[in-house]
C-alpha positions as CSV (number, residue, x, y, z in Angstrom):
1,M,-34.0,-40.6,47.2
2,R,-35.5,-42.9,44.4
3,N,-37.3,-39.9,42.9
4,I,-34.2,-37.8,42.9
5,S,-32.3,-40.6,41.2
6,I,-34.9,-40.9,38.5
7,I,-34.9,-37.1,37.9
8,S,-31.1,-37.2,37.7
9,A,-31.2,-40.0,35.1
10,L,-33.7,-38.1,33.0
11,L,-31.6,-34.9,33.1
12,L,-28.5,-36.8,32.1
13,S,-30.3,-38.3,29.1
14,I,-31.6,-34.9,28.0
15,I,-28.1,-33.5,28.2
16,M,-26.7,-36.3,26.0
17,F,-29.3,-35.7,23.3
18,Y,-30.1,-32.0,23.4
19,S,-27.4,-30.0,25.1
20,S,-25.3,-27.7,22.9
21,C,-22.9,-26.8,25.7
22,S,-20.6,-29.3,27.4
23,S,-20.5,-29.3,31.1
24,D,-17.3,-29.8,33.1
25,G,-19.4,-31.7,35.7
26,N,-18.3,-29.5,38.6
27,P,-21.0,-27.9,40.7
28,Y,-20.2,-24.4,41.9
29,T,-21.6,-21.9,44.3
30,I,-22.3,-18.4,43.1
31,Y,-22.9,-15.4,45.3
32,K,-24.5,-12.0,44.4
33,I,-25.2,-8.9,46.4
34,Y,-28.8,-8.5,45.5
35,R,-31.6,-10.5,43.8
36,E,-34.5,-9.5,41.5
37,G,-37.0,-12.4,41.0
38,A,-36.6,-15.7,42.7
39,Y,-36.8,-19.0,40.8
40,I,-39.9,-20.8,42.0
41,R,-40.2,-24.5,42.9
42,L,-43.2,-26.5,41.7
43,D,-44.6,-26.4,45.3
44,G,-44.5,-22.6,45.2
45,G,-41.4,-22.2,47.4
46,E,-38.6,-19.8,46.4
47,L,-34.9,-20.6,45.8
48,S,-32.2,-18.2,46.7
49,T,-31.1,-18.1,43.0
50,S,-32.9,-15.4,41.0
51,C,-33.4,-14.3,37.4
52,R,-34.8,-11.8,35.0
53,P,-37.5,-12.4,32.3
54,D,-36.2,-14.1,29.1
55,S,-36.3,-12.2,25.8
56,L,-36.7,-13.3,22.2
57,V,-33.8,-12.4,20.1
58,T,-35.0,-13.9,16.8
59,V,-37.4,-16.5,15.6
60,T,-37.8,-18.4,12.3
61,S,-40.0,-21.2,11.1
62,Y,-37.9,-23.9,12.8
63,N,-35.5,-22.1,15.3
64,A,-35.4,-19.5,18.0
65,E,-32.7,-17.6,19.8
66,I,-33.5,-16.7,23.4
67,K,-31.5,-14.4,25.7
68,G,-31.7,-15.3,29.4
69,F,-30.5,-13.2,32.3
70,F,-29.5,-15.3,35.3
71,T,-28.7,-13.6,38.6
72,Y,-27.6,-15.3,41.8
73,A,-28.0,-15.1,45.6
74,D,-26.1,-16.4,48.5
75,G,-27.0,-19.9,49.6
76,D,-27.5,-22.0,46.4
77,T,-25.1,-24.4,44.8
78,V,-26.0,-24.3,41.1
79,L,-25.5,-27.5,39.2
80,Y,-27.2,-26.7,35.9
81,Y,-29.2,-23.9,34.4
82,G,-30.8,-23.2,31.0
83,H,-34.1,-23.1,29.3
84,C,-37.0,-25.5,28.8
85,W,-39.9,-25.2,26.4
86,S,-43.0,-26.9,25.2
87,T,-46.1,-26.4,23.1
88,S,-48.1,-26.5,26.3
89,P,-48.0,-24.0,29.1
90,D,-45.9,-24.7,32.2
91,P,-42.9,-26.4,30.6
92,R,-40.7,-28.5,32.9
93,V,-37.3,-30.1,32.7
94,A,-38.6,-33.6,33.6
95,V,-41.2,-33.7,30.8
96,D,-39.8,-35.9,28.0
97,T,-41.8,-34.2,25.3
98,M,-39.9,-30.9,25.6
99,R,-36.2,-30.2,25.2
100,S,-33.9,-28.5,27.6
101,R,-30.5,-26.7,27.3
102,F,-28.0,-26.9,30.1
103,S,-25.0,-24.7,30.9
104,S,-22.3,-25.0,33.5
105,N,-19.4,-22.7,34.2
106,D,-15.9,-23.5,35.4
107,P,-15.9,-22.0,38.9
108,T,-12.3,-21.0,38.6
109,N,-13.3,-18.7,35.8
110,F,-16.2,-17.0,37.6
111,D,-15.8,-13.4,38.6
112,P,-17.7,-12.9,41.9
113,A,-18.2,-9.2,40.9
114,T,-20.3,-10.3,38.0
115,I,-24.0,-9.9,39.0
116,I,-25.7,-10.9,35.8
117,D,-24.8,-13.9,33.6
118,T,-26.3,-13.4,30.2
119,R,-26.8,-16.6,28.2
120,T,-28.2,-17.1,24.7
121,A,-30.0,-20.4,23.9
122,H,-30.3,-21.5,20.3
123,I,-33.4,-23.7,20.1
124,G,-33.8,-25.8,17.0
125,L,-36.1,-28.5,15.5
126,L,-39.2,-26.5,16.3
127,A,-42.5,-27.0,14.5
128,Q,-43.4,-24.2,12.0
129,N,-46.2,-21.8,12.7
130,T,-46.6,-23.0,16.3
131,T,-46.9,-21.4,19.7
132,Y,-44.2,-22.3,22.2
133,Y,-43.9,-21.6,26.0
134,L,-40.4,-21.2,27.4
135,R,-38.9,-20.4,30.8
136,S,-35.5,-20.6,32.3
137,Y,-34.8,-23.0,35.1
138,V,-32.1,-23.8,37.6
139,I,-31.2,-27.0,39.3
140,T,-29.5,-26.6,42.7
141,G,-28.0,-29.3,44.9
142,T,-25.2,-30.2,47.2
143,P,-21.6,-29.2,46.7
144,Q,-20.9,-32.8,45.8
145,G,-23.2,-32.5,42.7
146,K,-26.3,-34.2,44.0
147,P,-29.5,-32.5,42.6
148,V,-31.9,-31.3,45.3
149,D,-34.2,-28.6,44.0
150,T,-35.4,-27.4,40.6
151,G,-36.7,-23.9,40.2
152,Y,-38.4,-22.1,37.3
153,N,-38.5,-18.5,36.1
154,P,-41.8,-17.0,37.3
155,E,-42.2,-15.3,33.9
156,T,-43.0,-17.6,30.9
157,L,-42.0,-16.4,27.5
158,V,-44.6,-17.1,24.8
159,F,-43.6,-16.9,21.1
160,N,-44.7,-18.2,17.7
161,T,-42.6,-19.7,15.0
162,L,-43.1,-18.2,11.6
163,P,-45.1,-19.7,8.7
164,P,-42.8,-21.2,6.1
165,I,-42.5,-19.7,2.6
166,N,-39.5,-21.6,1.2
167,E,-39.7,-20.1,-2.3
168,W,-37.7,-18.4,-5.0
169,E,-38.8,-15.2,-6.6
170,Q,-37.3,-13.5,-9.6
171,R,-36.3,-9.8,-9.3
172,N,-35.3,-7.1,-11.8
173,N,-32.2,-8.1,-13.7
174,F,-28.7,-6.9,-12.9
175,N,-28.0,-3.7,-15.0
176,G,-24.5,-4.6,-15.8
177,S,-23.2,-7.2,-18.3
178,A,-24.0,-10.8,-17.8
179,R,-21.1,-12.5,-16.1
180,V,-19.6,-15.3,-14.0
181,D,-17.5,-15.2,-10.9
182,P,-18.2,-11.6,-9.8
183,I,-17.6,-10.5,-6.2
184,S,-20.2,-9.3,-3.9
185,F,-20.5,-7.9,-0.3
186,T,-23.1,-6.1,1.7
187,I,-23.0,-3.0,3.9
188,G,-26.3,-2.3,5.8
189,T,-29.2,-2.8,3.4
190,K,-27.1,-2.3,0.2
191,A,-25.3,-4.9,-1.8
192,Y,-22.2,-4.3,-4.0
193,I,-21.3,-6.4,-7.0
194,G,-18.5,-6.1,-9.5
195,T,-15.7,-7.5,-11.6
196,G,-16.0,-10.9,-13.2
197,D,-15.8,-12.6,-16.6
198,I,-18.3,-11.1,-19.1
199,G,-17.7,-13.7,-21.8
200,N,-15.0,-12.3,-24.0
201,Q,-13.1,-10.2,-21.4
202,F,-12.8,-9.5,-17.7
203,T,-14.2,-6.4,-16.1
204,N,-13.7,-4.1,-13.1
205,D,-17.1,-2.4,-13.1
206,F,-18.8,-2.0,-9.8
207,W,-22.5,-1.6,-8.9
208,E,-24.7,-0.8,-5.9
209,Y,-28.0,-2.7,-5.4
210,D,-30.9,-1.3,-3.4
211,S,-32.9,-4.5,-2.7
212,Y,-35.9,-2.6,-1.4
213,Q,-36.3,-0.4,-4.4
214,E,-34.9,-3.0,-6.8
215,Q,-32.6,-0.4,-8.2
216,W,-29.0,-0.7,-9.5
217,K,-26.5,2.2,-9.6
218,Q,-23.1,2.0,-11.3
219,L,-20.3,3.3,-9.2
220,A,-16.6,4.0,-9.7
221,D,-14.7,1.0,-11.1
222,V,-12.6,-1.2,-8.9
223,P,-9.0,0.2,-9.4
224,G,-6.2,-1.9,-10.8
225,F,-6.5,-4.7,-13.3
226,K,-9.7,-5.9,-14.8
227,R,-10.2,-9.3,-13.1
228,T,-12.4,-12.3,-12.4
229,A,-12.8,-14.8,-9.5
230,A,-11.7,-12.1,-7.0
231,V,-12.9,-11.9,-3.4
232,G,-15.0,-9.2,-1.7
233,F,-16.0,-8.6,1.9
234,S,-17.0,-5.8,4.2
235,I,-15.9,-4.8,7.7
236,G,-17.9,-2.2,9.4
237,S,-18.9,0.5,6.9
238,K,-16.2,-0.3,4.4
239,G,-15.8,-2.8,1.5
240,Y,-12.8,-4.6,0.3
241,V,-12.0,-6.2,-3.1
242,G,-8.8,-8.1,-4.1
243,L,-7.0,-11.1,-5.6
244,G,-8.3,-12.6,-8.8
245,A,-7.2,-13.7,-12.3
246,I,-6.3,-11.0,-14.8
247,N,-5.9,-13.4,-17.8
248,S,-5.9,-17.2,-18.3
249,V,-2.5,-17.5,-16.5
250,D,-1.8,-14.6,-14.2
251,K,-3.2,-13.9,-10.8
252,V,-2.8,-10.9,-8.5
253,S,-2.7,-10.2,-4.8
254,D,-3.6,-6.5,-4.6
255,F,-6.5,-5.2,-2.4
256,Y,-8.6,-2.0,-2.5
257,E,-10.8,-0.4,0.1
258,Y,-14.1,1.2,-0.8
259,E,-15.8,4.0,1.3
260,P,-19.5,4.1,0.3
261,S,-20.2,7.5,1.9
262,S,-17.7,9.2,-0.4
263,G,-17.7,6.6,-3.3
264,I,-13.9,6.6,-3.2
265,W,-11.5,3.6,-3.7
266,A,-8.1,3.5,-2.2
267,P,-5.3,0.9,-2.5
268,L,-5.0,-1.1,0.7
269,E,-1.8,0.1,2.4
270,Y,-1.1,-3.4,3.8
271,P,-0.2,-6.1,1.2
272,F,-1.8,-9.5,1.3
273,N,0.8,-11.9,2.8
274,G,-0.1,-14.9,0.7
275,F,0.3,-16.1,-2.9
276,P,-1.6,-14.3,-5.7
277,R,-4.6,-16.4,-6.5
278,S,-8.1,-16.6,-7.9
279,H,-11.3,-18.5,-6.8
280,A,-10.4,-18.0,-3.1
281,I,-12.9,-17.8,-0.2
282,A,-13.5,-14.8,1.9
283,F,-15.9,-14.0,4.7
284,S,-16.3,-11.3,7.4
285,I,-16.8,-12.4,11.0
286,D,-18.0,-10.9,14.2
287,V,-15.2,-12.2,16.4
288,N,-16.6,-10.7,19.6
289,D,-20.1,-11.8,18.8
290,D,-21.4,-8.2,19.5
291,G,-23.1,-7.6,16.1
292,I,-20.2,-5.7,14.5
293,T,-18.0,-7.4,11.9
294,D,-14.4,-6.6,12.8
295,R,-12.2,-9.1,10.9
296,A,-12.1,-11.0,7.6
297,Y,-10.6,-14.3,6.6
298,V,-9.2,-15.1,3.1
299,G,-7.7,-18.3,1.8
300,L,-7.7,-21.5,-0.3
301,G,-8.2,-20.9,-4.1
302,E,-6.0,-21.3,-7.2
303,A,-2.4,-20.1,-7.5
304,N,-0.1,-22.3,-9.5
305,S,-2.1,-25.1,-7.8
306,P,-5.0,-25.2,-5.3
307,K,-4.0,-23.8,-1.9
308,Y,-5.1,-24.5,1.7
309,D,-3.5,-21.6,3.5
310,F,-5.7,-19.2,5.5
311,H,-5.2,-15.5,6.4
312,E,-6.7,-13.1,8.9
313,F,-7.3,-9.4,7.9
314,N,-7.8,-7.1,11.0
315,P,-7.6,-3.4,10.0
316,S,-7.7,-2.3,13.6
317,N,-4.2,-3.8,14.2
318,A,-2.7,-0.9,12.3
319,A,-3.4,1.4,15.2
320,I,-1.4,-0.7,17.6
321,G,1.5,-1.5,15.3
322,D,0.5,-5.2,14.7
323,A,0.3,-6.8,11.2
324,V,-3.0,-6.2,9.5
325,W,-2.6,-9.5,7.5
326,Q,-1.6,-12.5,9.5
327,Q,-1.4,-16.1,8.2
328,R,-3.2,-18.4,10.6
329,T,-1.1,-21.2,12.1
330,S,-4.0,-23.6,11.4
331,P,-4.5,-24.0,7.7
332,F,-7.6,-25.5,6.2
333,P,-7.2,-29.1,7.6
334,S,-8.6,-31.5,5.0
335,G,-5.5,-32.5,3.1
336,P,-4.7,-31.2,-0.4
337,G,-5.4,-27.7,-1.5
338,R,-8.8,-26.9,-2.8
339,T,-10.5,-24.2,-4.8
340,R,-14.0,-22.9,-5.9
341,C,-15.4,-23.6,-2.4
342,I,-18.3,-21.9,-0.6
343,S,-18.0,-19.9,2.6
344,F,-20.3,-18.0,5.0
345,S,-20.2,-16.9,8.6
346,I,-22.7,-17.3,11.4
347,S,-22.0,-15.0,14.4
348,S,-18.4,-15.6,15.5
349,I,-17.8,-18.8,13.5
350,G,-16.9,-19.2,9.8
351,Y,-17.9,-22.1,7.6
352,I,-16.1,-23.5,4.5
353,G,-16.8,-26.5,2.3
354,L,-17.3,-28.2,-1.0
355,G,-15.0,-27.3,-3.9
356,V,-12.5,-29.3,-6.0
357,D,-9.1,-30.4,-4.9
358,E,-5.7,-30.3,-6.7
359,Y,-6.4,-33.8,-8.0
360,G,-9.7,-32.9,-9.6
361,N,-11.9,-34.5,-7.0
362,F,-15.1,-32.8,-6.2
363,L,-15.8,-32.5,-2.5
364,K,-18.8,-32.2,-0.1
365,D,-17.2,-32.0,3.4
366,M,-17.8,-28.9,5.6
367,R,-15.6,-27.4,8.3
368,K,-16.2,-24.6,10.8
369,Y,-13.5,-22.2,12.0
370,N,-13.3,-20.7,15.5
371,P,-11.0,-17.6,15.3
372,I,-10.6,-17.2,19.0
373,F,-8.8,-20.6,19.2
374,D,-7.6,-20.6,15.6
375,S,-9.1,-24.1,15.3
376,W,-11.1,-26.1,12.7
377,Y,-13.8,-28.6,13.4
378,Q,-15.5,-30.9,11.0
379,V,-19.3,-30.7,10.8
380,S,-21.8,-32.9,8.9
381,D,-21.1,-33.3,5.2
382,F,-23.2,-31.5,2.7
383,P,-25.9,-34.0,1.8
384,G,-26.2,-33.2,-1.9
385,E,-23.7,-34.3,-4.5
386,A,-20.1,-33.2,-4.3
387,R,-19.6,-30.0,-6.3
388,A,-17.8,-26.7,-6.9
389,N,-18.9,-23.2,-7.8
390,A,-21.9,-23.3,-5.5
391,V,-23.6,-20.4,-3.7
392,G,-23.8,-19.9,0.0
393,F,-25.1,-17.3,2.5
394,E,-26.5,-16.9,6.0
395,I,-30.0,-15.9,7.2
396,D,-30.9,-15.7,10.8
397,N,-28.0,-17.9,12.0
398,Q,-28.8,-20.6,9.4
399,G,-26.5,-21.5,6.5
400,Y,-27.8,-22.0,3.0
401,I,-25.9,-23.8,0.2
402,G,-26.9,-24.9,-3.3
403,M,-26.5,-24.9,-7.1
404,G,-23.0,-25.2,-8.6
405,D,-21.5,-28.0,-10.8
406,N,-19.3,-31.0,-11.0
407,I,-18.1,-30.4,-14.5
408,T,-14.6,-31.7,-15.2
409,I,-11.9,-30.2,-17.4
410,S,-13.0,-32.6,-20.1
411,G,-16.5,-31.1,-20.0
412,T,-18.3,-34.1,-18.4
413,G,-20.6,-33.5,-15.4
414,S,-23.7,-31.6,-14.5
415,M,-25.0,-28.3,-13.1
416,F,-27.2,-28.4,-10.0
417,S,-30.4,-26.7,-8.8
418,D,-30.8,-28.3,-5.4
419,F,-30.7,-26.1,-2.3
420,W,-30.1,-26.9,1.4
421,E,-30.3,-25.3,4.8
422,Y,-27.7,-26.0,7.5
423,D,-28.7,-25.7,11.2
424,P,-25.3,-25.2,13.0
425,F,-26.7,-25.6,16.5
426,N,-27.9,-29.1,15.8
427,D,-25.4,-29.9,13.0
428,R,-28.2,-31.0,10.6
429,W,-29.2,-30.4,7.0
430,F,-32.6,-29.9,5.5
431,E,-33.5,-29.8,1.8
432,R,-35.3,-26.7,0.7
433,A,-37.0,-25.5,-2.5
434,S,-34.8,-26.0,-5.5
435,Y,-33.7,-23.0,-7.6
436,K,-36.4,-22.4,-10.2
437,I,-36.5,-21.1,-13.8
438,N,-39.7,-19.0,-13.8
439,S,-42.0,-17.0,-11.6
440,E,-44.4,-19.9,-11.4
441,N,-41.6,-21.9,-9.7
442,T,-42.4,-25.0,-11.7
443,L,-39.2,-25.9,-13.6
444,P,-35.7,-26.5,-12.1
445,K,-33.1,-23.9,-12.9
446,Y,-29.4,-24.8,-13.1
447,V,-26.8,-22.2,-12.4
448,T,-23.1,-22.2,-11.5
449,E,-20.4,-19.6,-10.9
450,A,-22.9,-17.1,-9.6
451,T,-22.4,-14.7,-6.7
452,S,-24.7,-14.6,-3.6
453,F,-25.4,-12.6,-0.5
454,S,-28.1,-12.0,2.1
455,I,-29.9,-8.9,3.2
456,G,-32.3,-9.2,6.1
457,R,-34.3,-12.4,5.8
458,Q,-33.7,-12.9,2.1
459,G,-30.9,-14.5,0.1
460,F,-29.9,-13.3,-3.3
461,V,-28.3,-15.1,-6.3
462,V,-27.0,-12.9,-9.1
463,G,-25.6,-13.8,-12.5
464,G,-23.7,-17.0,-13.2
465,R,-23.7,-19.5,-16.0
466,V,-26.9,-21.3,-17.1
467,P,-27.8,-23.9,-19.6
468,L,-28.8,-22.9,-23.2
469,G,-29.7,-26.0,-25.2
470,T,-26.6,-28.1,-25.4
471,D,-24.5,-25.1,-24.5
472,T,-24.4,-22.5,-21.7
473,E,-24.8,-18.7,-21.5
474,L,-24.0,-16.0,-19.0
475,S,-26.9,-14.6,-16.9
476,R,-28.0,-11.2,-15.6
477,E,-30.8,-12.6,-13.6
478,V,-31.4,-11.9,-9.9
479,W,-33.3,-14.3,-7.7
480,T,-34.2,-14.2,-4.0
481,Y,-34.9,-16.9,-1.6
482,R,-37.3,-16.4,1.3
483,P,-37.3,-19.2,3.9
484,Y,-40.3,-17.9,5.9
485,G,-42.6,-14.9,6.4
486,D,-41.9,-11.9,8.5
């Protein structure tokens, strides 16, 4: 009894510090009609609960994503289940040098016909270039919630974290005019960039970038007005461009759809249901977390003043007669409107932050948006200085933010070169290599109002405004950031 109490206390402390899933505290009994491989106790005995081998979804220098397949058999009351890992073979949940993830289902939501429960564990704070041993476990016990047995997957997954690179590399320049505030989006391995302010006028040109060949190809112009500070995003195999400023006063709300296979633009049949604006945010999201982007979200930005409304674009709604654009009932929650923010998405969650509010205050807070519940949640503030016009993108389920400025209307303030990684699963920030000015990566490079995107395991920053003596100039440069090796 004393040993069981000690183990229970250890498990509870691990849950408090390391669990990314909240438990409802209710034990539950799950039944299945067959079993594949039994969980094994340390004494060699089998539990009724069974499992399949774990698989590695992705791994970086500091994180890993593991997919586990848990199956069940008649006879066990399952209290907790998850993964444990260590730098030594034979990881165990009671060893305080390794970390465990726990999951628990609400028994009222469990479908007895479901045979396999697939869970993904996001494991963070790993050591770089290190071998790890991982296996799933299950803790069974009494219907009253008292732990009795711990069993382990008989198959141990061995993986290595990647060696870090954490560096910037200059690529071939953008073939179009130097500019600020262009749009960009990606479809597959290609990036698309266009519109923006080219210094003495706005433009609606549009370019395709093959990052592997480092080749640019000019495509048909974006229809409608020449514009700057518009938004761009992709859903499935199509791209979308809209909003923006067409002069120093007027904004627009039109949208256009681009089909890469034909190279044809078409006006979007369904009008945006918000104010015309510039400097809005937009991101695509995989709502169903199945690897396919199916919706986009657009909001905030500058109309007659900074806004905080938020809109969903779901083109599949047209087939069932629902509105394609719908204003979300939960606007961005941080008070006054804001503009010139950053945004990116990780799996089925969107992230928005930084920017400047309607009173001219530069901001550094961050929020995440869950589209299923139409709900916002505050996450850890960006650790750098408050700023606007930064860049942001996602690589392997990690967010990256940097550069930008805090220059006021009167011209005071600075540009930035610092760059940060955000780990959403542990809600932590890590400073990474600053943006650099030359191929030797020795001098800091300051840039603002650039566009950014990611392809594979590389982030890209294109164009923007850079210092030139006591003034600034527009840039055509392309830089990539690589967090780690392949």
